[in-house]
C-alpha positions as CSV (number, residue, x, y, z in Angstrom):
1,X,-40.1,-155.6,5.4
2,X,-37.8,-155.8,2.8
3,X,-33.9,-155.7,3.3
4,X,-31.5,-153.5,1.4
5,X,-29.6,-155.8,-1.3
6,X,-26.3,-156.9,0.0
7,X,-24.6,-155.7,-3.2
8,X,-25.3,-153.0,-5.4
9,X,-25.8,-153.4,-9.5
10,X,-23.0,-153.3,-11.7
11,X,-24.5,-149.8,-13.2
12,X,-24.2,-148.3,-9.3
13,X,-20.6,-149.9,-8.8
14,X,-19.2,-148.3,-12.2
15,X,-20.9,-145.1,-10.9
16,X,-19.3,-145.2,-7.9
17,X,-15.9,-146.1,-9.5
18,X,-16.1,-143.1,-11.9
19,X,-17.1,-140.9,-8.9
20,X,-14.3,-142.2,-7.0
21,X,-11.8,-141.8,-9.5
22,X,-12.8,-138.4,-10.5
23,X,-12.7,-137.3,-6.7
24,X,-8.8,-138.8,-6.4
25,X,-8.0,-136.7,-9.6
26,X,-9.6,-133.8,-8.0
27,X,-7.3,-134.0,-4.7
28,X,-4.4,-134.8,-7.0
29,X,-5.0,-131.7,-9.2
30,X,-5.5,-129.4,-6.2
31,X,-2.4,-130.5,-4.7
32,X,-0.3,-129.9,-7.7
33,X,-1.9,-126.6,-8.2
34,X,-1.3,-125.8,-4.7
35,X,2.5,-126.4,-5.3
36,X,2.3,-124.2,-8.3
37,X,0.4,-121.4,-6.4
38,X,3.0,-121.4,-4.1
39,X,6.0,-120.9,-6.3
40,X,5.9,-117.1,-6.6
41,X,6.3,-116.9,-2.6
42,X,9.3,-119.3,-3.3
43,X,10.6,-116.8,-5.9
44,X,10.4,-114.1,-3.4
45,X,12.0,-116.3,-0.5
46,X,14.8,-117.5,-3.1
47,X,15.6,-113.5,-3.9
48,X,15.5,-112.5,-0.1
49,X,17.5,-115.6,0.6
50,X,20.4,-114.9,-2.2
51,X,20.3,-111.1,-1.1
52,X,20.6,-111.6,2.6
53,X,23.3,-114.3,2.2
54,X,25.6,-112.4,-0.1
55,X,25.0,-109.0,1.8
56,X,25.9,-110.5,5.1
57,X,28.8,-111.7,3.8
58,X,29.9,-108.3,2.5
59,X,29.3,-106.6,5.6
60,X,31.6,-109.2,7.4
61,X,34.3,-107.4,5.8
62,X,32.7,-103.7,5.2
63,X,31.3,-101.8,8.0
64,X,27.8,-100.9,7.9
65,X,28.5,-97.3,8.9
66,X,31.5,-97.1,6.5
67,X,28.9,-98.4,3.8
68,X,26.4,-95.4,4.4
69,X,29.2,-92.6,5.3
70,X,32.2,-92.9,3.0
71,X,32.3,-90.0,0.2
72,X,33.6,-92.2,-2.7
73,X,32.6,-95.5,-4.1
74,X,35.7,-97.2,-5.6
75,X,35.2,-101.0,-4.7
76,X,37.2,-102.2,-8.2
77,X,40.5,-99.9,-7.3
78,X,43.2,-100.9,-5.3
79,X,42.3,-98.3,-2.6
80,X,38.5,-99.7,-1.9
81,X,35.7,-97.4,-0.8
82,X,31.9,-98.2,-0.6
83,X,29.9,-94.9,-0.1
84,X,26.4,-96.3,-1.5
85,X,25.6,-92.8,-1.2
86,X,27.2,-91.9,-4.2
87,X,25.7,-94.4,-6.6
88,X,21.9,-93.3,-4.8
89,X,22.7,-89.8,-5.6
90,X,23.2,-90.7,-9.3
91,X,20.1,-93.0,-8.9
92,X,17.8,-90.5,-7.6
93,X,18.9,-87.8,-10.1
94,X,18.2,-89.8,-13.0
95,X,14.7,-91.1,-11.2
96,X,13.9,-87.3,-10.6
97,X,14.6,-86.0,-13.9
98,X,12.4,-89.4,-15.4
99,X,9.6,-88.6,-12.9
100,X,9.6,-84.6,-13.6
101,X,8.9,-86.1,-17.4
102,X,6.6,-89.1,-16.7
103,X,4.1,-87.5,-14.3
104,X,2.9,-84.4,-16.3
105,X,3.0,-86.3,-19.7
106,X,1.4,-89.5,-18.4
107,X,-1.2,-87.8,-15.9
108,X,-2.5,-85.3,-18.5
109,X,-2.4,-88.4,-21.4
110,X,-4.6,-90.2,-19.1
111,X,-7.1,-87.0,-18.6
112,X,-7.4,-86.7,-22.4
113,X,-7.8,-90.6,-23.2
114,X,-10.4,-90.6,-20.4
115,X,-12.2,-87.3,-20.7
116,X,-12.0,-85.8,-23.9
117,X,-10.6,-88.3,-26.7
118,X,-13.3,-89.4,-28.9
119,X,-13.9,-93.2,-29.0
120,X,-12.1,-93.9,-32.2
121,X,-9.1,-91.5,-31.5
122,X,-8.8,-93.3,-28.2
123,X,-9.0,-96.7,-29.8
124,X,-6.0,-95.5,-32.1
125,X,-4.3,-93.5,-29.9
126,X,-3.8,-95.9,-26.9
127,X,-2.2,-98.9,-28.4
128,X,0.5,-96.6,-30.1
129,X,1.2,-95.2,-26.5
130,X,1.4,-98.4,-24.8
131,X,4.0,-99.5,-27.4
132,X,6.4,-97.3,-25.9
133,X,6.2,-99.4,-22.7
134,X,6.7,-102.3,-24.5
135,X,9.7,-101.5,-26.5
136,X,13.2,-103.2,-24.9
137,X,15.2,-100.8,-22.8
138,X,18.3,-101.5,-24.7
139,X,16.6,-99.7,-27.6
140,X,15.9,-97.0,-25.4
141,X,19.6,-96.6,-24.5
142,X,20.5,-96.5,-28.1
143,X,18.2,-93.7,-28.9
144,X,19.4,-91.8,-25.7
145,X,23.1,-91.9,-26.4
146,X,22.8,-91.3,-30.4
147,X,19.9,-89.3,-30.7
148,X,18.8,-87.2,-27.7
149,X,22.4,-86.5,-26.1
150,X,23.8,-85.2,-29.5
151,X,20.3,-82.9,-29.8
152,X,20.5,-81.6,-26.1
153,X,24.3,-80.9,-26.7
154,X,23.4,-78.4,-29.5
155,X,20.8,-76.6,-26.9
156,X,23.5,-77.0,-23.8
157,X,27.1,-76.7,-25.2
158,X,28.6,-78.0,-22.0
159,X,26.4,-81.4,-21.7
160,X,28.8,-84.4,-21.3
161,X,28.5,-87.2,-23.7
162,X,27.2,-89.4,-20.9
163,X,24.5,-87.4,-18.4
164,X,21.8,-88.2,-16.3
165,X,19.9,-85.6,-18.3
166,X,19.6,-87.7,-21.4
167,X,18.9,-91.0,-19.3
168,X,16.5,-89.4,-17.3
169,X,14.4,-88.0,-20.4
170,X,14.2,-91.1,-22.2
171,X,13.6,-92.8,-19.0
172,X,10.7,-90.7,-18.4
173,X,9.2,-90.8,-21.7
174,X,9.3,-94.9,-21.5
175,X,7.5,-94.8,-17.9
176,X,5.1,-92.5,-19.1
177,X,2.5,-95.0,-20.5
178,X,2.8,-96.6,-16.9
179,X,1.4,-93.5,-15.7
180,X,-1.1,-92.8,-17.8
181,X,-2.4,-96.6,-18.3
182,X,-2.9,-96.7,-14.2
183,X,-4.2,-93.3,-13.7
184,X,-6.5,-93.9,-16.7
185,X,-8.0,-96.9,-15.2
186,X,-8.4,-94.9,-11.5
187,X,-10.4,-92.0,-13.8
188,X,-12.3,-94.7,-15.8
189,X,-13.7,-96.2,-12.2
190,X,-15.0,-92.8,-10.8
191,X,-18.9,-93.3,-10.6
192,X,-20.5,-91.8,-13.7
193,X,-23.2,-90.5,-11.6
194,X,-21.0,-88.2,-9.5
195,X,-20.0,-86.5,-13.1
196,X,-23.4,-86.5,-14.1
197,X,-24.5,-84.6,-10.9
198,X,-21.8,-82.1,-11.4
199,X,-23.1,-81.5,-15.0
200,X,-26.6,-80.8,-13.6
201,X,-25.3,-78.2,-11.2
202,X,-23.6,-76.4,-13.9
203,X,-20.0,-77.3,-13.7
204,X,-17.6,-77.4,-16.6
205,X,-15.6,-80.3,-17.3
206,X,-12.3,-79.0,-16.0
207,X,-14.1,-78.2,-12.8
208,X,-15.8,-81.7,-12.8
209,X,-12.2,-83.2,-13.1
210,X,-10.3,-81.0,-10.9
211,X,-13.2,-81.1,-8.1
212,X,-14.8,-84.3,-8.5
213,X,-12.8,-87.1,-10.5
214,X,-9.1,-86.4,-9.3
215,X,-10.0,-85.9,-5.7
216,X,-12.1,-89.6,-5.9
217,X,-9.4,-91.2,-8.1
218,X,-6.4,-89.8,-6.0
219,X,-5.1,-93.1,-4.5
220,X,-4.8,-94.9,-7.9
221,X,-3.3,-92.0,-9.2
222,X,-0.8,-91.8,-6.7
223,X,-0.3,-95.6,-7.0
224,X,0.5,-95.1,-10.6
225,X,3.3,-92.6,-9.6
226,X,4.8,-94.8,-7.0
227,X,5.0,-97.7,-9.4
228,X,6.5,-95.3,-12.1
229,X,9.3,-94.3,-9.9
230,X,10.0,-97.9,-8.7
231,X,10.3,-98.8,-12.4
232,X,12.8,-95.6,-12.7
233,X,15.0,-96.5,-9.8
234,X,15.4,-100.0,-11.1
235,X,16.1,-99.2,-14.6
236,X,19.5,-100.4,-15.7
237,X,20.2,-100.4,-19.2
238,X,19.1,-96.7,-20.4
239,X,21.1,-95.6,-17.3
240,X,24.2,-98.0,-18.1
241,X,24.2,-96.6,-21.7
242,X,23.4,-93.1,-21.5
243,X,24.1,-91.8,-17.9
244,X,27.7,-92.9,-17.8
245,X,29.8,-95.2,-15.5
246,X,31.4,-92.2,-13.4
247,X,30.2,-92.6,-9.8
248,X,30.8,-89.1,-8.1
249,X,28.5,-87.3,-5.4
250,X,27.0,-84.5,-7.6
251,X,23.6,-83.5,-8.2
252,X,25.0,-82.0,-11.7
253,X,22.4,-83.4,-14.2
254,X,25.2,-82.2,-17.0
255,X,27.9,-84.5,-15.5
256,X,28.1,-88.3,-16.1
257,X,27.3,-90.2,-13.3
258,X,26.7,-93.8,-12.1
259,X,23.7,-95.5,-10.5
260,X,23.4,-98.9,-8.8
261,X,22.1,-100.7,-11.7
262,X,24.6,-99.6,-14.0
263,X,27.3,-100.5,-11.6
264,X,25.8,-103.9,-11.3
265,X,26.2,-104.5,-15.1
266,X,29.6,-102.9,-14.8
267,X,30.7,-106.0,-12.8
268,X,28.7,-108.4,-14.5
269,X,30.7,-107.5,-17.7
270,X,34.0,-108.0,-16.2
271,X,35.7,-111.4,-14.9
272,X,35.2,-110.8,-11.1
273,X,36.0,-114.4,-9.0
274,X,33.0,-115.5,-7.8
275,X,33.9,-115.2,-3.6
276,X,35.6,-111.9,-3.8
277,X,34.5,-108.5,-2.1
278,X,33.6,-107.2,-5.7
279,X,31.1,-109.9,-6.1
280,X,29.4,-109.7,-3.0
281,X,29.0,-105.8,-3.8
282,X,26.8,-106.4,-6.5
283,X,24.3,-108.3,-4.1
284,X,24.5,-105.6,-1.4
285,X,23.7,-103.0,-3.8
286,X,20.9,-105.5,-5.1
287,X,19.6,-105.4,-1.8
288,X,19.3,-101.8,-1.6
289,X,17.2,-101.5,-4.8
290,X,15.3,-104.5,-3.7
291,X,14.1,-102.7,-0.6
292,X,13.5,-99.3,-2.2
293,X,11.6,-100.8,-5.3
294,X,9.7,-103.4,-2.7
295,X,8.6,-100.3,-0.2
296,X,7.4,-98.5,-3.4
297,X,5.7,-101.4,-4.9
298,X,3.6,-102.3,-1.7
299,X,2.7,-98.9,-1.3
300,X,1.2,-98.7,-4.8
301,X,-0.6,-101.9,-4.4
302,X,-2.2,-101.0,-1.2
303,X,-3.4,-97.7,-2.5
304,X,-4.9,-99.3,-5.6
305,X,-6.6,-101.8,-3.4
306,X,-7.8,-98.8,-0.7
307,X,-8.9,-96.9,-4.1
308,X,-11.4,-100.0,-5.1
309,X,-12.5,-100.5,-1.8
310,X,-13.4,-96.8,-1.8
311,X,-15.1,-97.1,-5.2
312,X,-17.1,-99.8,-3.8
313,X,-18.4,-97.6,-0.6
314,X,-19.4,-94.6,-2.5
315,X,-22.9,-94.3,-1.6
316,X,-25.9,-94.6,-4.5
317,X,-28.1,-91.5,-4.0
318,X,-31.6,-92.2,-3.9
319,X,-34.1,-90.2,-6.2
320,X,-36.7,-89.6,-3.6
321,X,-36.3,-86.4,-1.9
322,X,-37.7,-85.1,1.2
323,X,-40.5,-82.1,0.7
324,X,-39.1,-80.8,3.8
325,X,-35.8,-80.4,2.3
326,X,-36.8,-78.4,-0.7
327,X,-36.5,-74.6,-0.9
328,X,-40.2,-74.4,-2.1
329,X,-42.6,-76.8,-0.4
330,X,-46.4,-77.1,0.2
331,X,-46.0,-74.9,3.3
332,X,-43.8,-72.1,1.2
333,X,-45.5,-68.8,0.6
334,X,-45.3,-68.7,-3.1
335,X,-45.8,-65.0,-3.0
336,X,-42.2,-64.2,-2.0
337,X,-40.9,-66.5,-4.9
338,X,-43.0,-64.4,-7.7
339,X,-40.7,-63.4,-10.7
340,X,-41.0,-59.6,-10.0
341,X,-39.6,-60.1,-6.7
342,X,-36.4,-61.9,-7.9
343,X,-33.6,-59.5,-8.5
344,X,-31.9,-59.9,-12.3
345,X,-28.3,-60.6,-12.0
346,X,-27.7,-61.9,-15.3
347,X,-24.9,-59.5,-16.2
348,X,-23.0,-60.7,-13.3
349,X,-22.9,-64.4,-14.5
350,X,-22.0,-63.6,-17.8
351,X,-18.0,-62.5,-17.5
352,X,-17.4,-65.4,-15.2
353,X,-19.1,-68.1,-17.3
354,X,-17.0,-66.5,-20.3
355,X,-13.8,-66.9,-18.3
356,X,-14.7,-70.5,-17.4
357,X,-15.3,-71.3,-20.9
358,X,-12.0,-69.8,-22.1
359,X,-10.3,-72.0,-19.2
360,X,-12.0,-74.9,-20.3
361,X,-10.6,-74.4,-23.8
362,X,-7.0,-74.0,-22.3
363,X,-7.5,-77.1,-20.6
364,X,-8.2,-79.3,-23.5
365,X,-5.0,-78.0,-25.2
366,X,-3.0,-78.9,-22.4
367,X,-4.3,-82.2,-22.3
368,X,-3.8,-82.7,-26.2
369,X,-0.2,-81.9,-26.1
370,X,1.1,-85.0,-24.0
371,X,-0.2,-87.7,-26.2
372,X,1.1,-86.0,-29.1
373,X,4.8,-85.5,-27.6
374,X,4.8,-89.3,-26.7
375,X,3.6,-90.1,-30.5
376,X,6.2,-87.8,-31.6
377,X,9.0,-89.2,-29.4
378,X,7.7,-92.9,-31.0
379,X,8.0,-91.7,-34.4
380,X,11.6,-90.4,-33.9
381,X,12.8,-93.2,-32.4
382,X,11.5,-95.3,-35.0
383,X,13.0,-93.2,-37.9
384,X,16.3,-92.9,-36.2
385,X,16.8,-96.5,-35.8
386,X,15.7,-97.1,-39.5
387,X,17.5,-94.2,-40.8
388,X,20.7,-96.0,-39.4
389,X,20.0,-99.4,-39.6
390,X,18.1,-100.1,-42.6
391,X,20.9,-100.0,-45.1
392,X,22.6,-102.5,-42.9
393,X,19.9,-105.1,-42.8
394,X,20.1,-107.7,-45.1
395,X,20.4,-111.5,-45.7
396,X,24.2,-111.6,-44.9
397,X,23.8,-109.4,-41.7
398,X,20.9,-111.9,-40.6
399,X,23.3,-115.3,-41.6
400,X,26.7,-114.0,-40.5
401,X,28.5,-115.0,-37.4
402,X,29.9,-112.4,-34.9
403,X,32.8,-110.5,-36.1
404,X,35.6,-107.9,-34.8
405,X,34.9,-106.3,-38.1
406,X,31.7,-104.5,-38.1
407,X,31.1,-105.2,-41.9
408,X,31.8,-108.8,-41.4
409,X,29.6,-109.0,-38.2
410,X,26.0,-110.5,-38.0
411,X,23.6,-111.7,-35.8
412,X,22.8,-115.3,-36.6
413,X,24.0,-116.8,-33.4
414,X,22.1,-114.2,-31.2
415,X,18.9,-114.6,-33.5
416,X,19.3,-118.5,-32.6
417,X,19.9,-117.7,-29.2
418,X,17.0,-115.5,-29.1
419,X,14.7,-118.4,-30.3
420,X,15.9,-120.9,-28.0
421,X,15.5,-118.4,-25.0
422,X,11.6,-117.9,-26.3
423,X,11.3,-121.5,-26.8
424,X,12.4,-122.4,-23.2
425,X,11.0,-119.6,-21.3
426,X,7.4,-120.2,-22.8
427,X,7.8,-124.3,-21.9
428,X,9.1,-123.5,-18.5
429,X,6.6,-120.3,-17.5
430,X,3.5,-121.1,-19.1
431,X,2.2,-124.2,-17.2
432,X,3.5,-123.0,-14.1
433,X,2.0,-119.7,-14.6
434,X,-1.5,-120.8,-15.5
435,X,-1.5,-123.6,-12.8
436,X,-0.4,-121.1,-9.9
437,X,-3.2,-118.4,-11.3
438,X,-6.0,-121.4,-11.5
439,X,-4.9,-122.3,-7.6
440,X,-5.2,-118.5,-6.6
441,X,-8.3,-117.4,-8.5
442,X,-10.4,-120.5,-8.1
443,X,-9.3,-122.5,-4.9
444,X,-7.6,-119.9,-2.3
445,X,-10.5,-117.9,-0.3
446,X,-10.3,-114.4,0.2
447,X,-8.2,-114.0,3.4
448,X,-5.0,-112.6,4.9
449,X,-3.0,-115.6,3.0
450,X,-4.4,-114.7,-0.3
451,X,-3.7,-110.9,0.2
452,X,-0.2,-111.7,1.2
453,X,0.3,-113.8,-2.2
454,X,-1.4,-110.9,-4.0
455,X,0.8,-108.3,-2.9
456,X,3.9,-110.7,-3.5
457,X,2.8,-111.2,-7.2
458,X,2.1,-107.7,-7.8
459,X,5.9,-106.8,-6.2
460,X,7.2,-109.8,-8.5
461,X,5.6,-108.2,-11.4
462,X,7.4,-104.5,-10.8
463,X,10.5,-106.0,-9.7
464,X,13.6,-104.3,-11.6
465,X,14.7,-106.9,-13.9
466,X,18.4,-106.6,-12.4
467,X,17.0,-108.5,-9.6
468,X,16.1,-111.3,-11.4
469,X,19.5,-111.7,-12.8
470,X,21.0,-111.4,-9.6
471,X,18.7,-114.4,-8.6
472,X,19.4,-116.1,-11.5
473,X,23.5,-115.7,-10.7
474,X,23.0,-116.8,-7.1
475,X,20.5,-119.7,-7.5
476,X,20.7,-121.1,-11.4
477,X,24.6,-120.3,-11.8
478,X,26.0,-121.1,-8.7
479,X,23.8,-123.0,-6.7
480,X,22.4,-125.6,-9.4
481,X,25.5,-124.9,-11.6
482,X,26.0,-128.7,-11.7
483,X,22.7,-129.2,-13.3
484,X,22.1,-126.1,-15.3
485,X,25.8,-125.8,-16.4
486,X,26.2,-122.6,-14.9
487,X,26.7,-119.7,-17.4
488,X,24.3,-121.3,-19.7
489,X,21.1,-121.3,-22.2
490,X,19.4,-123.1,-19.6
491,X,20.4,-120.9,-16.5
492,X,19.2,-117.9,-18.9
493,X,16.0,-119.3,-19.8
494,X,15.0,-120.3,-16.4
495,X,15.6,-116.6,-15.4
496,X,13.3,-115.3,-18.0
497,X,11.1,-117.5,-16.8
498,X,10.7,-116.2,-13.7
499,X,10.5,-112.7,-15.3
500,X,7.4,-113.8,-17.1
501,X,5.6,-115.8,-14.4
502,X,4.1,-112.9,-12.5
503,X,2.6,-111.4,-15.7
504,X,1.1,-114.6,-16.9
505,X,-0.3,-115.0,-13.6
506,X,-1.8,-111.7,-13.4
507,X,-3.2,-112.2,-16.9
508,X,-4.7,-115.6,-16.4
509,X,-6.1,-114.6,-13.1
510,X,-7.9,-111.4,-15.0
511,X,-9.2,-113.4,-17.6
512,X,-10.6,-116.5,-15.3
513,X,-12.1,-113.6,-13.1
514,X,-13.7,-112.4,-16.4
515,X,-16.1,-115.7,-16.9
516,X,-19.3,-115.5,-15.4
517,X,-20.1,-117.1,-12.4
518,X,-23.3,-118.7,-13.8
519,X,-21.2,-120.8,-15.9
520,X,-19.5,-122.3,-12.8
521,X,-23.0,-122.7,-11.0
522,X,-24.3,-124.3,-14.3
523,X,-21.6,-127.0,-14.4
524,X,-21.5,-127.7,-10.8
525,X,-25.2,-128.0,-10.8
526,X,-24.9,-131.0,-13.6
527,X,-22.9,-133.0,-11.3
528,X,-19.4,-132.1,-12.6
529,X,-16.3,-131.6,-10.4
530,X,-14.4,-128.3,-9.7
531,X,-11.8,-129.2,-12.2
532,X,-14.3,-130.6,-14.6
533,X,-16.0,-127.3,-14.7
534,X,-12.6,-125.5,-15.0
535,X,-11.5,-127.5,-17.6
536,X,-14.5,-127.7,-19.7
537,X,-16.1,-124.6,-19.0
538,X,-14.3,-121.9,-17.5
539,X,-10.5,-122.5,-19.4
540,X,-12.0,-122.3,-22.8
541,X,-14.0,-119.1,-22.0
542,X,-11.0,-117.6,-20.7
543,X,-8.7,-118.9,-23.0
544,X,-8.6,-115.4,-25.3
545,X,-7.3,-113.4,-22.3
546,X,-4.6,-116.3,-21.2
547,X,-3.3,-116.4,-24.7
548,X,-3.0,-112.6,-24.6
549,X,-1.1,-112.4,-21.4
550,X,1.2,-115.2,-22.5
551,X,2.6,-113.6,-25.6
552,X,2.6,-110.3,-23.5
553,X,4.9,-111.9,-21.2
554,X,7.2,-113.8,-23.4
555,X,7.6,-110.5,-25.4
556,X,8.7,-108.5,-22.3
557,X,10.9,-111.4,-21.3
558,X,12.7,-111.7,-24.7
559,X,13.4,-108.2,-24.8
560,X,15.4,-108.2,-21.2
561,X,19.2,-107.5,-21.5
562,X,20.2,-107.0,-17.9
563,X,19.2,-110.2,-16.4
564,X,21.3,-112.1,-19.1
565,X,24.2,-110.1,-18.3
566,X,24.0,-111.1,-15.1
567,X,23.7,-114.8,-15.8
568,X,26.9,-114.4,-17.9
569,X,25.5,-114.1,-21.5
570,X,28.4,-113.5,-24.2
571,X,28.5,-110.9,-26.7
572,X,31.1,-113.1,-29.1
573,X,30.0,-116.7,-29.8
574,X,30.9,-118.1,-33.2
575,X,28.6,-121.1,-32.9
576,X,24.7,-122.1,-32.2
577,X,23.5,-124.0,-29.6
578,X,22.6,-128.0,-30.6
579,X,19.4,-129.5,-30.1
580,X,20.5,-131.5,-27.0
581,X,21.4,-131.4,-23.4
582,X,24.8,-130.0,-24.5
583,X,23.4,-127.6,-26.2
584,X,21.4,-126.3,-23.2
585,X,24.5,-126.2,-21.4
586,X,26.3,-124.4,-23.8
587,X,27.6,-120.6,-23.8
588,X,24.8,-118.2,-25.4
589,X,23.9,-114.8,-26.4
590,X,21.0,-113.2,-27.7
591,X,19.8,-110.2,-29.6
592,X,19.3,-107.5,-26.8
593,X,22.9,-108.5,-25.3
594,X,24.5,-108.3,-29.0
595,X,22.5,-104.8,-29.4
596,X,24.3,-103.3,-26.2
597,X,27.5,-104.7,-26.8
598,X,27.3,-102.7,-30.1
599,X,25.8,-99.7,-28.7
600,X,28.8,-99.7,-26.0
601,X,31.4,-99.5,-28.9
602,X,32.5,-95.9,-30.2
603,X,32.7,-97.2,-34.0
604,X,29.8,-95.8,-36.2
605,X,29.6,-99.2,-38.1
606,X,29.0,-101.1,-35.0
607,X,26.3,-98.5,-34.2
608,X,24.8,-99.1,-37.4
609,X,24.6,-102.9,-36.8
610,X,23.1,-102.3,-33.5
611,X,20.3,-100.5,-35.4
612,X,19.9,-103.1,-37.7
613,X,19.7,-105.4,-34.9
614,X,17.3,-103.5,-33.3
615,X,14.8,-103.4,-36.2
616,X,14.8,-107.2,-36.6
617,X,14.1,-107.3,-32.5
618,X,11.1,-104.9,-32.7
619,X,9.9,-106.8,-35.7
620,X,10.0,-110.0,-33.6
621,X,8.1,-108.6,-30.8
622,X,5.7,-106.8,-33.2
623,X,5.0,-110.2,-34.9
624,X,4.5,-111.9,-31.3
625,X,2.0,-109.2,-30.2
626,X,0.0,-109.5,-33.8
627,X,0.0,-113.0,-33.1
628,X,-1.6,-112.8,-29.9
629,X,-4.3,-110.7,-31.3
630,X,-5.1,-112.9,-34.1
631,X,-5.2,-116.0,-31.8
632,X,-7.5,-114.3,-29.2
633,X,-9.7,-113.1,-31.9
634,X,-9.7,-116.8,-33.7
635,X,-10.4,-118.3,-30.4
636,X,-13.2,-115.7,-29.3
637,X,-15.1,-116.9,-32.9
638,X,-14.5,-120.1,-32.3
639,X,-16.3,-120.3,-29.0
640,X,-18.9,-117.7,-30.3
């Protein structure tokens, strides 16, 4: 009998070493991706820890009962009162007005885009409508204060210069695309066979929509409403600029009020000592916002999941029909169904058909008007900004430093700070977001833990930006201030990275999910490890979607204003950060912060400067979005 060789040939040893090396790399990458995948949970834990810690200190000095029952809110006055219901009433009033606008406009727009709009019209109209949700909120604040409010004052003479009516109307226009997009997705997911069956029964289009589509898509539509309400509750800049900062317990939409987010901005702009009661107050108010929006966001996510499960459970009808169930079968007496014995009631159906046809036309008109309203508002916003700012936008304005003289003031430092923040945010957020998405999509099985992580990421994506500002203030500015330089460029970029992270994760997961499983199976069949399959096959195929998600998330982050104000952005800096560690620790400003500062001033010249800066900011965001489309198309052609 032949015995086995005492040692392997050199080729076998080489193969064994390569396999061992590949497996160790697989384990190391798996561990690294696991750490990155847990970062969103750590972010949520950080938010909760900071808010609970600061809120607990607040309630050591202010009783909870007093916080809930006081009828005034004056924490910045010598006679301090802390009635949170005063701020809550202003927040809920502004939210109610916004939802009154957003729900019908967004809902009817979704019906038009999904059921009535021709393909070319939908292809052109949908990007314009979604542009509204991508415009920075500071631009909407400018539009609400300087265009909508004067227009409303002509119609309502007793309207104050700051009012929740103006802020609510503009906020409603801003969030209408959210309702439209999510509702349209819910409608599109309704099985087409249900509509075809309804057509076969003689239903008209409005009857199919109201009796078939909307009942089936109801959970997804309600989810769009709850997410929009969450966005309204957390809206900061529009409320701060247009609603006023007059805390009063009133439900009159014509008088100035103060919202919870506006109070946080008001305190952040002041010089408040770190361990003072006023400092702890903003975290307590942030905790209330966090609880309200988290409940709505979780409800929205659960409704979307329920809608998705319901769509999977819709039974597929069989084409086979039992003859016993037919009205006329082989055992029927055909004579009783002869044409002579069938009564003629044609005249009875004719008036009803005419009425139904007329209602169909009315329904079409009702669904066409809302998207036209959104496009009109977008045109008015761009026209108003261009009219005020184009004359001021020149090379001197771009290259000049900040000045108290509006004619000499420029945006050079703010522009440099914006590009600094954009680059640092991309460096921090991109690898973490893509790595976390790979781990969550490719390595984590579908269980309770993965569902928890999914809900957590959905909540983070819908979290008000001011909450991220409080997180940055508590952790990056004060907790890690010895590393970040406290109120510095590094603290701001880390805060924006946290904001961009959930969007990158969601977009990357969607891109990975779109890659065919047969590609993964083919790579595995050839002996490739999981990471080799991902690196050489899956990621190149998903790269167009990943790039689009990265650019869109950076666009959103760079347009944020509230978190930058919360972490100490300055509106008056006369130097640009140096390309060094000292530069990362230096004070900073950015275009959104500079715009907010100019809009808040009463001089018309400063407001013209704000309009010119808005044009430049929108131009930067437009270039980023176009670049994302070009890169996606080029990469897709390269892969093809």
